[in-house]
C-alpha positions as protocol buffer text, in pm:
chain_id: "A"
residue {
  index: 1
  type: MET
  ca { x: 935 y: 473 z: 5005 }
}
residue {
  index: 2
  type: SER
  ca { x: 1060 y: 639 z: 5299 }
}
residue {
  index: 3
  type: ASP
  ca { x: 888 y: 648 z: 5646 }
}
residue {
  index: 4
  type: ILE
  ca { x: 797 y: 991 z: 5602 }
}
residue {
  index: 5
  type: ASP
  ca { x: 650 y: 936 z: 5291 }
}
residue {
  index: 6
  type: ALA
  ca { x: 424 y: 673 z: 5404 }
}
residue {
  index: 7
  type: LYS
  ca { x: 290 y: 886 z: 5695 }
}
residue {
  index: 8
  type: ILE
  ca { x: 217 y: 1154 z: 5451 }
}
residue {
  index: 9
  type: GLU
  ca { x: 0 y: 914 z: 5213 }
}
residue {
  index: 10
  type: ALA
  ca { x: -127 y: 744 z: 5523 }
}
residue {
  index: 11
  type: GLU
  ca { x: -272 y: 1118 z: 5635 }
}
residue {
  index: 12
  type: ALA
  ca { x: -371 y: 1230 z: 5302 }
}
residue {
  index: 13
  type: ALA
  ca { x: -592 y: 907 z: 5281 }
}
residue {
  index: 14
  type: ASP
  ca { x: -736 y: 954 z: 5632 }
}
residue {
  index: 15
  type: TRP
  ca { x: -837 y: 1325 z: 5498 }
}
residue {
  index: 16
  type: VAL
  ca { x: -1044 y: 1212 z: 5194 }
}
residue {
  index: 17
  type: ILE
  ca { x: -1217 y: 929 z: 5411 }
}
residue {
  index: 18
  type: ARG
  ca { x: -1296 y: 1199 z: 5693 }
}
residue {
  index: 19
  type: ALA
  ca { x: -1422 y: 1449 z: 5425 }
}
residue {
  index: 20
  type: GLN
  ca { x: -1650 y: 1199 z: 5276 }
}
residue {
  index: 21
  type: SER
  ca { x: -1785 y: 1066 z: 5603 }
}
residue {
  index: 22
  type: GLY
  ca { x: -2093 y: 1283 z: 5579 }
}
residue {
  index: 23
  type: VAL
  ca { x: -2029 y: 1494 z: 5894 }
}
residue {
  index: 24
  type: ILE
  ca { x: -1723 y: 1680 z: 5795 }
}
residue {
  index: 25
  type: SER
  ca { x: -1723 y: 2021 z: 5986 }
}
residue {
  index: 26
  type: GLU
  ca { x: -1570 y: 2370 z: 5924 }
}
residue {
  index: 27
  type: ARG
  ca { x: -1314 y: 2296 z: 6167 }
}
residue {
  index: 28
  type: ASP
  ca { x: -1194 y: 1987 z: 5975 }
}
residue {
  index: 29
  type: ILE
  ca { x: -1202 y: 2173 z: 5655 }
}
residue {
  index: 30
  type: ILE
  ca { x: -1002 y: 2445 z: 5818 }
}
residue {
  index: 31
  type: ALA
  ca { x: -769 y: 2175 z: 5955 }
}
residue {
  index: 32
  type: LEU
  ca { x: -745 y: 1993 z: 5600 }
}
residue {
  index: 33
  type: THR
  ca { x: -657 y: 2336 z: 5454 }
}
residue {
  index: 34
  type: ASP
  ca { x: -368 y: 2392 z: 5686 }
}
residue {
  index: 35
  type: TRP
  ca { x: -264 y: 2050 z: 5621 }
}
residue {
  index: 36
  type: LEU
  ca { x: -223 y: 2117 z: 5255 }
}
residue {
  index: 37
  type: ASP
  ca { x: -67 y: 2447 z: 5275 }
}
residue {
  index: 38
  type: ALA
  ca { x: 176 y: 2283 z: 5551 }
}
residue {
  index: 39
  type: SER
  ca { x: 397 y: 2116 z: 5284 }
}
residue {
  index: 40
  type: PRO
  ca { x: 413 y: 2070 z: 4906 }
}
residue {
  index: 41
  type: ARG
  ca { x: 451 y: 1700 z: 4958 }
}
residue {
  index: 42
  type: HIS
  ca { x: 104 y: 1734 z: 5140 }
}
residue {
  index: 43
  type: ALA
  ca { x: -28 y: 1863 z: 4849 }
}
residue {
  index: 44
  type: ARG
  ca { x: 130 y: 1602 z: 4589 }
}
residue {
  index: 45
  type: ALA
  ca { x: -31 y: 1321 z: 4821 }
}
residue {
  index: 46
  type: TYR
  ca { x: -365 y: 1458 z: 4809 }
}
residue {
  index: 47
  type: ALA
  ca { x: -350 y: 1467 z: 4400 }
}
residue {
  index: 48
  type: GLU
  ca { x: -210 y: 1145 z: 4385 }
}
residue {
  index: 49
  type: ALA
  ca { x: -523 y: 1019 z: 4543 }
}
residue {
  index: 50
  type: LEU
  ca { x: -738 y: 1209 z: 4334 }
}
residue {
  index: 51
  type: THR
  ca { x: -550 y: 1082 z: 4013 }
}
residue {
  index: 52
  type: LEU
  ca { x: -552 y: 725 z: 4171 }
}
residue {
  index: 53
  type: TRP
  ca { x: -920 y: 732 z: 4136 }
}
residue {
  index: 54
  type: GLY
  ca { x: -948 y: 893 z: 3821 }
}
residue {
  index: 55
  type: ASP
  ca { x: -780 y: 612 z: 3673 }
}
residue {
  index: 56
  type: LEU
  ca { x: -933 y: 346 z: 3852 }
}
residue {
  index: 57
  type: GLU
  ca { x: -1315 y: 536 z: 3726 }
}
residue {
  index: 58
  type: ALA
  ca { x: -1190 y: 564 z: 3372 }
}
residue {
  index: 59
  type: ALA
  ca { x: -1083 y: 182 z: 3353 }
}
residue {
  index: 60
  type: GLU
  ca { x: -1410 y: 65 z: 3479 }
}
residue {
  index: 61
  type: PRO
  ca { x: -1641 y: -71 z: 3190 }
}
residue {
  index: 62
  type: ALA
  ca { x: -2023 y: 66 z: 3190 }
}
residue {
  index: 63
  type: HIS
  ca { x: -2251 y: -163 z: 3413 }
}
residue {
  index: 64
  type: THR
  ca { x: -1966 y: -348 z: 3521 }
}
residue {
  index: 65
  type: PRO
  ca { x: -1964 y: -438 z: 3883 }
}
residue {
  index: 66
  type: THR
  ca { x: -1672 y: -299 z: 4084 }
}
residue {
  index: 67
  type: SER
  ca { x: -1563 y: -649 z: 4164 }
}
residue {
  index: 68
  type: ALA
  ca { x: -1467 y: -727 z: 3810 }
}
residue {
  index: 69
  type: VAL
  ca { x: -1237 y: -423 z: 3767 }
}
residue {
  index: 70
  type: ARG
  ca { x: -879 y: -536 z: 3790 }
}
residue {
  index: 71
  type: PRO
  ca { x: -761 y: -423 z: 4121 }
}
residue {
  index: 72
  type: VAL
  ca { x: -447 y: -142 z: 4141 }
}
residue {
  index: 73
  type: THR
  ca { x: -204 y: -291 z: 4429 }
}
residue {
  index: 74
  type: PRO
  ca { x: -183 y: -32 z: 4649 }
}
residue {
  index: 75
  type: ARG
  ca { x: 123 y: 53 z: 4895 }
}
residue {
  index: 76
  type: HIS
  ca { x: -130 y: 29 z: 5160 }
}
residue {
  index: 77
  type: PRO
  ca { x: -451 y: -160 z: 5095 }
}
residue {
  index: 78
  type: THR
  ca { x: -657 y: -57 z: 5392 }
}
residue {
  index: 79
  type: ARG
  ca { x: -595 y: 298 z: 5325 }
}
residue {
  index: 80
  type: ARG
  ca { x: -628 y: 292 z: 4938 }
}
residue {
  index: 81
  type: PHE
  ca { x: -954 y: 68 z: 4979 }
}
residue {
  index: 82
  type: GLY
  ca { x: -1106 y: 386 z: 5179 }
}
residue {
  index: 83
  type: LEU
  ca { x: -1001 y: 614 z: 4885 }
}
residue {
  index: 84
  type: MET
  ca { x: -1159 y: 401 z: 4592 }
}
residue {
  index: 85
  type: ALA
  ca { x: -1477 y: 392 z: 4779 }
}
residue {
  index: 86
  type: MET
  ca { x: -1505 y: 728 z: 4795 }
}
residue {
  index: 87
  type: GLY
  ca { x: -1552 y: 815 z: 4428 }
}
residue {
  index: 88
  type: ALA
  ca { x: -1417 y: 1093 z: 4217 }
}
residue {
  index: 89
  type: SER
  ca { x: -1720 y: 1312 z: 4300 }
}
residue {
  index: 90
  type: GLY
  ca { x: -1639 y: 1286 z: 4671 }
}
residue {
  index: 91
  type: LEU
  ca { x: -1298 y: 1386 z: 4598 }
}
residue {
  index: 92
  type: ALA
  ca { x: -1384 y: 1661 z: 4412 }
}
residue {
  index: 93
  type: ALA
  ca { x: -1632 y: 1788 z: 4677 }
}
residue {
  index: 94
  type: VAL
  ca { x: -1314 y: 1763 z: 4915 }
}
residue {
  index: 95
  type: ALA
  ca { x: -1119 y: 2013 z: 4682 }
}
residue {
  index: 96
  type: SER
  ca { x: -1423 y: 2232 z: 4626 }
}
residue {
  index: 97
  type: GLY
  ca { x: -1493 y: 2263 z: 4993 }
}
residue {
  index: 98
  type: VAL
  ca { x: -1125 y: 2351 z: 5070 }
}
residue {
  index: 99
  type: PHE
  ca { x: -1132 y: 2621 z: 4778 }
}
residue {
  index: 100
  type: LEU
  ca { x: -1464 y: 2759 z: 4903 }
}
residue {
  index: 101
  type: LEU
  ca { x: -1340 y: 2759 z: 5269 }
}
residue {
  index: 102
  type: ALA
  ca { x: -1005 y: 2934 z: 5167 }
}
residue {
  index: 103
  type: SER
  ca { x: -1207 y: 3189 z: 4995 }
}
residue {
  index: 104
  type: GLY
  ca { x: -1448 y: 3277 z: 5274 }
}
residue {
  index: 105
  type: ALA
  ca { x: -1753 y: 3135 z: 5089 }
}
residue {
  index: 106
  type: LEU
  ca { x: -1849 y: 2872 z: 5369 }
}
residue {
  index: 107
  type: SER
  ca { x: -1781 y: 3109 z: 5645 }
}
residue {
  index: 108
  type: PRO
  ca { x: -2116 y: 3255 z: 5800 }
}
residue {
  index: 109
  type: VAL
  ca { x: -2206 y: 3609 z: 5780 }
}
residue {
  index: 110
  type: GLN
  ca { x: -2299 y: 3779 z: 6114 }
}
residue {
  index: 111
  type: THR
  ca { x: -2511 y: 4083 z: 6132 }
}
residue {
  index: 112
  type: TYR
  ca { x: -2551 y: 4329 z: 6385 }
}
residue {
  index: 113
  type: THR
  ca { x: -2826 y: 4603 z: 6417 }
}
residue {
  index: 114
  type: THR
  ca { x: -2922 y: 4872 z: 6647 }
}
residue {
  index: 115
  type: HIS
  ca { x: -3191 y: 5099 z: 6641 }
}
residue {
  index: 116
  type: LYS
  ca { x: -3237 y: 5476 z: 6726 }
}
residue {
  index: 117
  type: GLY
  ca { x: -3107 y: 5539 z: 7090 }
}
residue {
  index: 118
  type: GLU
  ca { x: -2972 y: 5216 z: 7121 }
}
residue {
  index: 119
  type: ARG
  ca { x: -2632 y: 5134 z: 7173 }
}
residue {
  index: 120
  type: GLN
  ca { x: -2464 y: 4732 z: 7162 }
}
residue {
  index: 121
  type: THR
  ca { x: -2111 y: 4605 z: 7253 }
}
residue {
  index: 122
  type: VAL
  ca { x: -2007 y: 4321 z: 7025 }
}
residue {
  index: 123
  type: THR
  ca { x: -1703 y: 4074 z: 7124 }
}
residue {
  index: 124
  type: LEU
  ca { x: -1581 y: 3849 z: 6819 }
}
residue {
  index: 125
  type: ALA
  ca { x: -1419 y: 3537 z: 6856 }
}
residue {
  index: 126
  type: ASP
  ca { x: -1076 y: 3669 z: 6823 }
}
residue {
  index: 127
  type: GLY
  ca { x: -1148 y: 3919 z: 7088 }
}
residue {
  index: 128
  type: THR
  ca { x: -1197 y: 4249 z: 6885 }
}
residue {
  index: 129
  type: GLN
  ca { x: -1467 y: 4454 z: 6999 }
}
residue {
  index: 130
  type: LEU
  ca { x: -1722 y: 4652 z: 6837 }
}
residue {
  index: 131
  type: ARG
  ca { x: -1928 y: 4906 z: 6993 }
}
residue {
  index: 132
  type: LEU
  ca { x: -2224 y: 5017 z: 6765 }
}
residue {
  index: 133
  type: ASN
  ca { x: -2357 y: 5342 z: 6814 }
}
residue {
  index: 134
  type: THR
  ca { x: -2745 y: 5442 z: 6727 }
}
residue {
  index: 135
  type: ASP
  ca { x: -2924 y: 5346 z: 6408 }
}
residue {
  index: 136
  type: THR
  ca { x: -2616 y: 5144 z: 6330 }
}
residue {
  index: 137
  type: HIS
  ca { x: -2613 y: 4839 z: 6080 }
}
residue {
  index: 138
  type: LEU
  ca { x: -2281 y: 4615 z: 5962 }
}
residue {
  index: 139
  type: SER
  ca { x: -2223 y: 4273 z: 5936 }
}
residue {
  index: 140
  type: VAL
  ca { x: -1908 y: 4035 z: 6007 }
}
residue {
  index: 141
  type: LYS
  ca { x: -1740 y: 3764 z: 5833 }
}
residue {
  index: 142
  type: MET
  ca { x: -1440 y: 3591 z: 5974 }
}
residue {
  index: 143
  type: THR
  ca { x: -1224 y: 3326 z: 5795 }
}
residue {
  index: 144
  type: PRO
  ca { x: -922 y: 3176 z: 5826 }
}
residue {
  index: 145
  type: LYS
  ca { x: -742 y: 3424 z: 5618 }
}
residue {
  index: 146
  type: ALA
  ca { x: -899 y: 3763 z: 5722 }
}
residue {
  index: 147
  type: ARG
  ca { x: -1135 y: 3936 z: 5940 }
}
residue {
  index: 148
  type: THR
  ca { x: -1398 y: 4173 z: 5745 }
}
residue {
  index: 149
  type: VAL
  ca { x: -1648 y: 4420 z: 5889 }
}
residue {
  index: 150
  type: THR
  ca { x: -1894 y: 4571 z: 5648 }
}
residue {
  index: 151
  type: LEU
  ca { x: -2059 y: 4909 z: 5770 }
}
residue {
  index: 152
  type: ASP
  ca { x: -2365 y: 4962 z: 5577 }
}
residue {
  index: 153
  type: LYS
  ca { x: -2490 y: 5285 z: 5781 }
}
residue {
  index: 154
  type: GLY
  ca { x: -2435 y: 5455 z: 6129 }
}
residue {
  index: 155
  type: GLU
  ca { x: -2133 y: 5441 z: 6371 }
}
residue {
  index: 156
  type: VAL
  ca { x: -1909 y: 5206 z: 6501 }
}
residue {
  index: 157
  type: ALA
  ca { x: -1585 y: 5240 z: 6768 }
}
residue {
  index: 158
  type: VAL
  ca { x: -1350 y: 4940 z: 6705 }
}
residue {
  index: 159
  type: THR
  ca { x: -1085 y: 4772 z: 6921 }
}
residue {
  index: 160
  type: VAL
  ca { x: -882 y: 4529 z: 6728 }
}
residue {
  index: 161
  type: ALA
  ca { x: -717 y: 4197 z: 6855 }
}
residue {
  index: 162
  type: HIS
  ca { x: -400 y: 4223 z: 6637 }
}
residue {
  index: 163
  type: LYS
  ca { x: -317 y: 3913 z: 6429 }
}
residue {
  index: 164
  type: ALA
  ca { x: -59 y: 3947 z: 6158 }
}
residue {
  index: 165
  type: ASP
  ca { x: -193 y: 3644 z: 5973 }
}
residue {
  index: 166
  type: GLN
  ca { x: -535 y: 3759 z: 5992 }
}
residue {
  index: 167
  type: PRO
  ca { x: -584 y: 4084 z: 5854 }
}
residue {
  index: 168
  type: PHE
  ca { x: -844 y: 4293 z: 6000 }
}
residue {
  index: 169
  type: ARG
  ca { x: -1049 y: 4532 z: 5732 }
}
residue {
  index: 170
  type: LEU
  ca { x: -1365 y: 4727 z: 5761 }
}
residue {
  index: 171
  type: LEU
  ca { x: -1543 y: 4824 z: 5443 }
}
residue {
  index: 172
  type: THR
  ca { x: -1791 y: 5101 z: 5418 }
}
residue {
  index: 173
  type: GLY
  ca { x: -1939 y: 5224 z: 5091 }
}
residue {
  index: 174
  type: LYS
  ca { x: -1602 y: 5280 z: 4846 }
}
residue {
  index: 175
  type: LEU
  ca { x: -1345 y: 5276 z: 5142 }
}
residue {
  index: 176
  type: THR
  ca { x: -1121 y: 4995 z: 5267 }
}
residue {
  index: 177
  type: LEU
  ca { x: -1000 y: 5057 z: 5609 }
}
residue {
  index: 178
  type: THR
  ca { x: -705 y: 4819 z: 5709 }
}
residue {
  index: 179
  type: ASP
  ca { x: -598 y: 4808 z: 6062 }
}
residue {
  index: 180
  type: ILE
  ca { x: -220 y: 4791 z: 6176 }
}
residue {
  index: 181
  type: GLY
  ca { x: -278 y: 4747 z: 6557 }
}
residue {
  index: 182
  type: THR
  ca { x: -558 y: 4997 z: 6601 }
}
residue {
  index: 183
  type: GLU
  ca { x: -838 y: 5168 z: 6768 }
}
residue {
  index: 184
  type: PHE
  ca { x: -1071 y: 5390 z: 6581 }
}
residue {
  index: 185
  type: ASN
  ca { x: -1417 y: 5472 z: 6518 }
}
residue {
  index: 186
  type: VAL
  ca { x: -1607 y: 5527 z: 6170 }
}
residue {
  index: 187
  type: ALA
  ca { x: -1925 y: 5727 z: 6090 }
}
residue {
  index: 188
  type: ARG
  ca { x: -2097 y: 5669 z: 5792 }
}
residue {
  index: 189
  type: LEU
  ca { x: -2360 y: 5957 z: 5777 }
}
residue {
  index: 190
  type: ASN
  ca { x: -2516 y: 6186 z: 5523 }
}
residue {
  index: 191
  type: GLY
  ca { x: -2287 y: 6099 z: 5255 }
}
residue {
  index: 192
  type: GLU
  ca { x: -1972 y: 6112 z: 5454 }
}
residue {
  index: 193
  type: VAL
  ca { x: -1705 y: 5873 z: 5602 }
}
residue {
  index: 194
  type: ARG
  ca { x: -1530 y: 5984 z: 5935 }
}
residue {
  index: 195
  type: VAL
  ca { x: -1240 y: 5811 z: 6063 }
}
residue {
  index: 196
  type: ALA
  ca { x: -1078 y: 5904 z: 6363 }
}
residue {
  index: 197
  type: VAL
  ca { x: -787 y: 5716 z: 6502 }
}
residue {
  index: 198
  type: ARG
  ca { x: -723 y: 5689 z: 6885 }
}
residue {
  index: 199
  type: GLU
  ca { x: -423 y: 5424 z: 6869 }
}
residue {
  index: 200
  type: GLY
  ca { x: -238 y: 5269 z: 6625 }
}
residue {
  index: 201
  type: GLU
  ca { x: -268 y: 5315 z: 6248 }
}
residue {
  index: 202
  type: VAL
  ca { x: -538 y: 5284 z: 6002 }
}
residue {
  index: 203
  type: GLU
  ca { x: -482 y: 5265 z: 5616 }
}
residue {
  index: 204
  type: MET
  ca { x: -792 y: 5423 z: 5445 }
}
residue {
  index: 205
  type: ALA
  ca { x: -808 y: 5360 z: 5065 }
}
residue {
  index: 206
  type: ASP
  ca { x: -1045 y: 5357 z: 4768 }
}
residue {
  index: 207
  type: HIS
  ca { x: -983 y: 5261 z: 4431 }
}
residue {
  index: 208
  type: SER
  ca { x: -753 y: 5587 z: 4335 }
}
residue {
  index: 209
  type: ALA
  ca { x: -560 y: 5673 z: 4634 }
}
residue {
  index: 210
  type: ALA
  ca { x: -459 y: 5557 z: 5017 }
}
residue {
  index: 211
  type: SER
  ca { x: -390 y: 5735 z: 5300 }
}
residue {
  index: 212
  type: ARG
  ca { x: -215 y: 5634 z: 5662 }
}
residue {
  index: 213
  type: LEU
  ca { x: -414 y: 5775 z: 5957 }
}
residue {
  index: 214
  type: LEU
  ca { x: -227 y: 5809 z: 6308 }
}
residue {
  index: 215
  type: PRO
  ca { x: -363 y: 5859 z: 6629 }
}
residue {
  index: 216
  type: GLY
  ca { x: -525 y: 6195 z: 6659 }
}
residue {
  index: 217
  type: ASP
  ca { x: -615 y: 6191 z: 6302 }
}
residue {
  index: 218
  type: LEU
  ca { x: -955 y: 6239 z: 6151 }
}
residue {
  index: 219
  type: GLY
  ca { x: -1007 y: 6139 z: 5800 }
}
residue {
  index: 220
  type: THR
  ca { x: -1336 y: 6265 z: 5596 }
}
residue {
  index: 221
  type: TYR
  ca { x: -1422 y: 6087 z: 5290 }
}
residue {
  index: 222
  type: ARG
  ca { x: -1716 y: 6252 z: 5059 }
}
residue {
  index: 223
  type: GLU
  ca { x: -1864 y: 5957 z: 4868 }
}
residue {
  index: 224
  type: ALA
  ca { x: -2010 y: 6149 z: 4570 }
}
residue {
  index: 225
  type: SER
  ca { x: -1705 y: 6320 z: 4484 }
}
residue {
  index: 226
  type: GLY
  ca { x: -1464 y: 6056 z: 4627 }
}
residue {
  index: 227
  type: THR
  ca { x: -1253 y: 6368 z: 4764 }
}
residue {
  index: 228
  type: ARG
  ca { x: -1102 y: 6328 z: 5108 }
}
residue {
  index: 229
  type: GLN
  ca { x: -977 y: 6549 z: 5389 }
}
residue {
  index: 230
  type: LEU
  ca { x: -731 y: 6489 z: 5675 }
}
residue {
  index: 231
  type: ALA
  ca { x: -735 y: 6685 z: 6004 }
}
residue {
  index: 232
  type: LYS
  ca { x: -610 y: 6681 z: 6350 }
}
residue {
  index: 233
  type: VAL
  ca { x: -854 y: 6637 z: 6607 }
}
residue {
  index: 234
  type: ASP
  ca { x: -892 y: 6509 z: 7001 }
}
residue {
  index: 235
  type: PRO
  ca { x: -982 y: 6158 z: 6950 }
}
residue {
  index: 236
  type: ALA
  ca { x: -1219 y: 6213 z: 7292 }
}
residue {
  index: 237
  type: GLU
  ca { x: -1447 y: 6390 z: 7057 }
}
residue {
  index: 238
  type: ALA
  ca { x: -1510 y: 6090 z: 6808 }
}
residue {
  index: 239
  type: PHE
  ca { x: -1581 y: 5822 z: 7104 }
}
residue {
  index: 240
  type: ALA
  ca { x: -1782 y: 6033 z: 7335 }
}
residue {
  index: 241
  type: TRP
  ca { x: -2084 y: 5912 z: 7250 }
}
residue {
  index: 242
  type: GLN
  ca { x: -1984 y: 5590 z: 7424 }
}
residue {
  index: 243
  type: SER
  ca { x: -2046 y: 5757 z: 7741 }
}
residue {
  index: 244
  type: SER
  ca { x: -2368 y: 5906 z: 7651 }
}
residue {
  index: 245
  type: ARG
  ca { x: -2216 y: 6242 z: 7530 }
}
residue {
  index: 246
  type: ALA
  ca { x: -2176 y: 6460 z: 7220 }
}
residue {
  index: 247
  type: ILE
  ca { x: -1906 y: 6707 z: 7167 }
}
residue {
  index: 248
  type: TYR
  ca { x: -1968 y: 6987 z: 6920 }
}
residue {
  index: 249
  type: ARG
  ca { x: -1715 y: 7246 z: 6836 }
}
residue {
  index: 250
  type: ASN
  ca { x: -1808 y: 7545 z: 6614 }
}
residue {
  index: 251
  type: GLN
  ca { x: -2081 y: 7334 z: 6445 }
}
residue {
  index: 252
  type: PRO
  ca { x: -2387 y: 7504 z: 6287 }
}
residue {
  index: 253
  type: LEU
  ca { x: -2711 y: 7440 z: 6460 }
}
residue {
  index: 254
  type: SER
  ca { x: -2843 y: 7255 z: 6147 }
}
residue {
  index: 255
  type: ALA
  ca { x: -2535 y: 7021 z: 6155 }
}
residue {
  index: 256
  type: VAL
  ca { x: -2584 y: 6966 z: 6525 }
}
residue {
  index: 257
  type: ALA
  ca { x: -2956 y: 6893 z: 6476 }
}
residue {
  index: 258
  type: ALA
  ca { x: -2907 y: 6627 z: 6198 }
}
residue {
  index: 259
  type: ASP
  ca { x: -2646 y: 6436 z: 6433 }
}
residue {
  index: 260
  type: LEU
  ca { x: -2885 y: 6446 z: 6739 }
}
residue {
  index: 261
  type: ASN
  ca { x: -3159 y: 6306 z: 6501 }
}
residue {
  index: 262
  type: ARG
  ca { x: -2997 y: 5973 z: 6495 }
}
residue {
  index: 263
  type: TYR
  ca { x: -3047 y: 5923 z: 6867 }
}
residue {
  index: 264
  type: PHE
  ca { x: -3430 y: 6022 z: 6872 }
}
residue {
  index: 265
  type: ASP
  ca { x: -3728 y: 5915 z: 6691 }
}
residue {
  index: 266
  type: LYS
  ca { x: -3880 y: 6276 z: 6713 }
}
residue {
  index: 267
  type: PRO
  ca { x: -3707 y: 6510 z: 6497 }
}
residue {
  index: 268
  type: ILE
  ca { x: -3552 y: 6813 z: 6561 }
}
residue {
  index: 269
  type: ILE
  ca { x: -3616 y: 7092 z: 6335 }
}
residue {
  index: 270
  type: VAL
  ca { x: -3430 y: 7424 z: 6298 }
}
residue {
  index: 271
  type: GLU
  ca { x: -3638 y: 7686 z: 6178 }
}
residue {
  index: 272
  type: GLY
  ca { x: -3494 y: 7996 z: 5962 }
}
residue {
  index: 273
  type: ASP
  ca { x: -3194 y: 8179 z: 6022 }
}
residue {
  index: 274
  type: ALA
  ca { x: -3111 y: 7951 z: 6377 }
}
residue {
  index: 275
  type: ALA
  ca { x: -2974 y: 7705 z: 6113 }
}
residue {
  index: 276
  type: GLN
  ca { x: -2647 y: 7915 z: 6100 }
}
residue {
  index: 277
  type: LEU
  ca { x: -2610 y: 7968 z: 6475 }
}
residue {
  index: 278
  type: ARG
  ca { x: -2306 y: 7772 z: 6578 }
}
residue {
  index: 279
  type: LEU
  ca { x: -2266 y: 7561 z: 6894 }
}
residue {
  index: 280
  type: ASN
  ca { x: -1969 y: 7519 z: 7104 }
}
residue {
  index: 281
  type: ALA
  ca { x: -2086 y: 7273 z: 7361 }
}
residue {
  index: 282
  type: ILE
  ca { x: -2084 y: 6915 z: 7538 }
}
residue {
  index: 283
  type: LEU
  ca { x: -2442 y: 6771 z: 7536 }
}
residue {
  index: 284
  type: THR
  ca { x: -2555 y: 6450 z: 7760 }
}
residue {
  index: 285
  type: LEU
  ca { x: -2757 y: 6257 z: 7552 }
}
residue {
  index: 286
  type: ASP
  ca { x: -3010 y: 6167 z: 7800 }
}
residue {
  index: 287
  type: SER
  ca { x: -3396 y: 6273 z: 7692 }
}
residue {
  index: 288
  type: GLN
  ca { x: -3479 y: 6456 z: 7379 }
}
residue {
  index: 289
  type: THR
  ca { x: -3664 y: 6714 z: 7558 }
}
residue {
  index: 290
  type: ALA
  ca { x: -3335 y: 6775 z: 7796 }
}
residue {
  index: 291
  type: VAL
  ca { x: -3096 y: 6800 z: 7504 }
}
residue {
  index: 292
  type: ALA
  ca { x: -3325 y: 7064 z: 7363 }
}
residue {
  index: 293
  type: GLY
  ca { x: -3326 y: 7264 z: 7637 }
}
residue {
  index: 294
  type: ARG
  ca { x: -2972 y: 7251 z: 7678 }
}
residue {
  index: 295
  type: ILE
  ca { x: -2906 y: 7388 z: 7345 }
}
residue {
  index: 296
  type: ALA
  ca { x: -3144 y: 7696 z: 7439 }
}
residue {
  index: 297
  type: GLU
  ca { x: -2892 y: 7748 z: 7739 }
}
residue {
  index: 298
  type: PHE
  ca { x: -2585 y: 7816 z: 7501 }
}
residue {
  index: 299
  type: LEU
  ca { x: -2782 y: 7957 z: 7219 }
}
residue {
  index: 300
  type: PRO
  ca { x: -3046 y: 8231 z: 7148 }
}
residue {
  index: 301
  type: VAL
  ca { x: -3323 y: 7976 z: 7052 }
}
residue {
  index: 302
  type: ASP
  ca { x: -3647 y: 7887 z: 7186 }
}
residue {
  index: 303
  type: ALA
  ca { x: -3757 y: 7545 z: 7167 }
}
residue {
  index: 304
  type: ARG
  ca { x: -4123 y: 7424 z: 7108 }
}
residue {
  index: 305
  type: THR
  ca { x: -4226 y: 7052 z: 7131 }
}
residue {
  index: 306
  type: THR
  ca { x: -4530 y: 6885 z: 6927 }
}
residue {
  index: 307
  type: PRO
  ca { x: -4637 y: 6563 z: 6903 }
}
residue {
  index: 308
  type: ASP
  ca { x: -4454 y: 6498 z: 6606 }
}
residue {
  index: 309
  type: ALA
  ca { x: -4119 y: 6739 z: 6650 }
}
residue {
  index: 310
  type: ILE
  ca { x: -3923 y: 6960 z: 6860 }
}
residue {
  index: 311
  type: TYR
  ca { x: -3856 y: 7308 z: 6665 }
}
residue {
  index: 312
  type: LEU
  ca { x: -3591 y: 7537 z: 6739 }
}
residue {
  index: 313
  type: ARG
  ca { x: -3626 y: 7890 z: 6639 }
}
residue {
  index: 314
  type: ARG
  ca { x: -3406 y: 8212 z: 6700 }
}
residue {
  index: 315
  type: ARG
  ca { x: -3556 y: 8430 z: 6969 }
}
residue {
  index: 316
  type: ALA
  ca { x: -3766 y: 8734 z: 6842 }
}
residue {
  index: 317
  type: SER
  ca { x: -3557 y: 8972 z: 7064 }
}
residue {
  index: 318
  type: ASP
  ca { x: -3218 y: 8851 z: 6941 }
}
residue {
  index: 319
  type: ARG
  ca { x: -3321 y: 8847 z: 6553 }
}
């Protein structure tokens, strides 16, 4: 046996002994996974250790002390003794742990939530930044092989730290968004997912089709029908909320009110034909009363505030 083979065999023994110490950490399991992946010879050495113990356990009579079993002479007695002491179930646990880690089952899921009117910036361990807008719920799972964000509702702006060996994906509804060195904004609201790209590329895919989004692209996906639409926009519009502003270009007042209601507890209710009025404005998202007053400066509506809501109605003189 060569010195290299002896070294690999010793390392395999060390790994299984460490794994059965009872205090193996996720970092150790990651290191073991990397060691097994580094060379087929490592995997064979590990399999040999498993086979060795399986043979020993099969040869042991029931109710017979271990000392009565005829020993198998190992090439490295101290190392092999450690392996034999582990037990087949222990080795199986190691193999199971490696598999679970590789599949991500052992990686914790971290959840982040913002309430109405609240924003939050989260920096992940790899340097990726998530900026959560109002009324947003998402979760993050990091594994050695992938980084996955699941957006349940709301809006998030993402600046991805590029790592070729650890792809970044954002899941929302039926869509999978795959980063290709990207800064992008995702909103899942009212049955639609809107994806705006500021830098890099994003692949937007569901079970039936995939689209590549480039800087300045806005992809809209309607969840009920699975239809999608691509358009060119100013990316600053999608990211404006980060500076406490909202940009509306030729939007019906009903849609504006629905968007603003994400930010405030008291709803804005548009009455009658005022819903069809179209707004072109940049609104500062400070107080709800101030926002309603600014809308009244741009459109022929009156704002009436009650304890439960703010009502926008077309002015009588403009009917």
